[in-house]
C-alpha positions in Angstrom: 16.7 3.5 -0.6 14.0 0.8 -0.9 12.5 2.0 2.4 12.4 5.6 1.3 10.8 4.7 -2.1 8.2 2.6 -0.4 7.4 5.3 2.2 7.0 7.8 -0.7 4.4 5.5 -2.4 2.8 4.8 1.0 2.2 8.6 1.5 0.9 9.0 -2.1 -1.5 6.1 -1.6 -2.7 7.5 1.7 -3.5 10.8 0.0 -5.6 9.1 -2.7 -7.4 6.7 -0.3 -8.2 9.6 2.0 -9.6 11.6 -0.9 -11.7 8.7 -2.1 -13.0 8.1 1.4 -13.9 11.7 1.9 -15.7 12.0 -1.4 -14.4 13.9 -4.4 -15.7 15.0 -7.7 -16.1 12.3 -10.3 -13.1 13.3 -12.4 -10.9 13.4 -9.2 -12.2 10.0 -8.2 -11.0 8.5 -11.5 -7.6 10.3 -11.0 -7.2 8.8 -7.5 -8.2 5.3 -8.6 -5.7 5.5 -11.5 -3.0 6.8 -9.1 -3.5 3.8 -6.8 -3.2 1.4 -9.8 0.1 3.1 -10.8 1.3 2.9 -7.3 0.5 -0.8 -7.1 2.5 -1.4 -10.3 5.5 0.7 -9.1 5.6 -1.1 -5.7 5.6 -4.5 -7.3 8.4 -3.3 -9.6 10.4 -2.2 -6.6 9.9 -5.5 -4.9 10.7 -7.5 -8.0 7.3 -9.3 -8.2 4.8 -9.4 -11.0 2.5 -6.4 -11.3 -0.5 -8.7 -10.6 1.1 -10.4 -7.6 -1.9 -11.6 -5.6 -0.3 -11.1 -2.2 0.6 -7.4 -2.6 -2.3 -5.0 -2.4 -3.4 -1.5 -1.5 -5.7 -1.1 1.4 -8.3 1.5 0.5 -9.2 2.2 4.1 -7.4 5.4 5.0 -7.3 4.8 8.7 -4.3 2.5 8.4 -1.4 1.8 6.1 -2.1 1.4 2.4 0.7 -0.9 1.1 0.2 -4.3 2.5 1.0 -8.0 2.1 -1.7 -10.7 2.6 -1.4 -12.5 5.9 -1.8 -15.9 4.4 1.2 -15.4 2.1 3.3 -14.2 5.1 2.4 -17.3 7.1 3.1 -19.7 4.2 6.4 -18.1 3.3 7.7 -17.6 6.9 8.6 -14.0 6.0 8.8 -11.5 8.8 7.3 -8.1 8.4 5.8 -5.5 10.7 2.0 -6.3 10.9 -1.2 -4.6 11.6 -3.9 -6.0 13.9 -5.4 -8.0 11.1 -2.1 -9.8 10.5 -1.4 -8.1 7.2 2.2 -7.2 6.5 3.0 -3.5 6.3 5.4 -2.7 3.5 6.3 0.9 4.6 5.7 1.4 8.3 6.6 4.8 9.8 8.9 4.3 12.8 9.8 7.9 13.1 9.2 9.8 16.3 6.0 11.9 16.3 
């Protein structure tokens, strides 16, 4: 269940980061920024960490995954997660067949 919920929020975050990157009307920009903030809080709740946890963040570059964990935290904690090329942990990777 955690995986499905994280994938849901990943997809929602991808929609908002893509809209913000492509440019949108001012009122929609505010909507997408607020959506990303709410997603960040929800993801932290799902993971059982504080809403302002410094190691969990949303990447605003729509070319990759949105829900990430800072690489320094992963190295310090010895946690194992799927990672991107920058070393950031990916919270909701898509392993489905294309």
